[in-house]
N, C-alpha and C positions, 0 to 999 in steps of 0.2 A: 504494500500500500504506500502511496506517495502522499505525504502530508505537507502542507504549507502553513507556516506560522510566523509570527514576528520574533519570538524568543523561545529557545529551547533551554529549559533549566534542568541541569543534571544534579540529582539529589532530591530526595522526597521528604526531608525533615522539615522542621518548623521554619528554618531560614528560607528554604525554597518555597514553601507554601506561602509564607508572608510576602515574599517577593512577587509571587504570582498574584496574590490578593491585591497588592498595590498596582501591578500592571493591568490586571483585568478591570480594576475600578476606573482606569483611564482608557478603557477599550483597546488595550494592547493584547493581541492573541498570544497565548502561552501554551506550551506543551511541556509537561514535567515527566522526566524519566528517572527511574531509580538506578542505583548502582548495585552491582551484585555484592559488593563488600560493605553494604550499609550496616552501620553499627546498630546494636540493639539499643532501643530507646529506654530510658528510665520512665517511671510512672508519670512524672510531671511532663516530660516530653511527649508521651503518648496522649495525654489529655489535650495538650496544646495542639498537636498535629490533628487530632480528631476534630477539635473545634474549628481549626483553619480549613480542613476539608469540607466540613459542613457549611461554613461561611462561603467558601469558594463555589460550592455547588449551586449557589444562587446566580452566579455570573456565567454568561455565555459571551464569547467563546472561552472555554477553559477545558483542558484535557489532562487528566492524571490517569494514564493508561495502565500503570502497573508494569509496563514493559521496561526492559533494562537497556542502558546505554552500552554500545559496543565501540563505536569510533566516530570521529568527526574529521571531515576534509573540507578545506576551503576551495571553492569553485572559482573559475576564472572571472566570473561576474561579481565576485566579492561576497556572494552568499555562502552559507555553510550547509553542508550536507551531513546530517547526523544519521548514523545507521543504528538500528536497535537489534536486540537479541532475536526478535521475531522476523528480522529482515525488512522491516519498514524503513523507508527513507523519509527524513524530515528535512525540508528545505526551510532555512530561516536566516534572518538578518544577524542575529546574535545568539551566542551560546554562552551560558553562565554556569559555572561549576560552583556548587555550594558545599562541596566536601573538600578533601585535602589536595585536590588537583593532580593526583598521581596519574590521571588519565591523559595528561598533556605530554608526557614523556614518551 
């Protein structure tokens, strides 16, 4: 599947969800991908992420697919092409990493 969005956010914790909430409130299309090495959340983080997911569900467009990030490539036109673990391609203007950034190496 080919998806077009403004921002692809890699990481599905509270930082990513809050970033998506701010973006979607300004009508910026977001797609959030999880990382396979996502850390286990403590109880407070779990409550916060569930609250943010519920709040985000009121906004369209917004997508939290549960899919995992695989790789990102910069295209000749300046856009980024993010590939997911399911083989989906996400074309976007910006890619934001909210975890430790180890995927950039």
